[in-house]
N, C-alpha and C positions, 0 to 999 in steps of 0.2 A: 504494500499500500504506500502511497505516495504521501511524503511529509506535507502538511500545510505549508503554503508558500513556495515549495520546491518547483523547479521548472520541470517541464517535460522535454522528451528529445524533440518534440515538435516546436520548441521555442528557439532552437538553434537558427542561426542564420544559415540558410540552406543553399545558397548560391556558390560563390567561389570557394568559400570555406569548406563545404561539402566535397565539391569536386577535388580540391587539394587533398583532402583527407582520403577519399576513395583512391584516387591516383596514386598516392604514396603508398597505400597498403596494397594497391594493385591485385586483388584477390584471383584474378584470372591470368595475371602475367601479361596482358595485353598491352599496357602502357609501356612496358619494358621492351615489348617487341616493336613500338613505334606507333601504337594506335593513337588517334587524335585524343586530346585532353578531355573531350566530351564523351568518351567511349562509354562511360557507366552512366550516362544520363537517364536511361530508362530505369536502372536499378536504383539510382538516387531518388528518382520520382516515386517509385513503388515504395521504397522504404520510408521516404517522407510522408507519404499518404497512410502507411499502416503503423508508423512508429508510436503514435499517441496511445495505442493499445498495449504498449510494452510497460509493464510495471516493475520489471527487474532487468539486471543485466543479462541474465540468462534468456529472458524472453527476447530482448534484442538480439542476442547472439542467434537464436533460432530464426528470427525473422530474416536477418541478414543472410544466414546460410540458405534459408528457403527461397529467398528471392534470386540469389546468384544461381542456385541449383536449377530452378524453374527456367531462368533466363539462358543460362549458358550449357546446361547438362550437368547430370551427376558426377562426371569425373572431371570437369574442368576447373571449378573453382577450388582454391586450396582453404580447407577448413580452418587451419590455423590463422590464415590471413583474414579470413571472414570473422573469427572471433576476435582477433586483435583490433580490427576495424570497429566492431561493435563495442568493445571494451572502451576504446578511446572515444567513441561518441557518448557513451554512457558516462564516463569521467568528465568530459566537458560539461555535461549537464549538471552534474551533482558536485562540481568544484565550488568552493566558497567564493 
């Protein structure tokens, strides 16, 4: 359960900040292969839309993993990168 007054994932600035974060974690390795910086725009949009339903870091990790596996296929995204991406998103929201 969210603490009163705490921000939700949906409160984050979702433009350049999100793209930078997703590209840095590069869960599918596409940015490293020279893909354009907006390669993950559909995943950013999907996670942005659904993240308000995440009540824990584990919920967010599951959401990120599900979005990427649905979008890219079961074997393409790296689970560790998806989890690290979700953890950083969660920490940014809950930092003081």
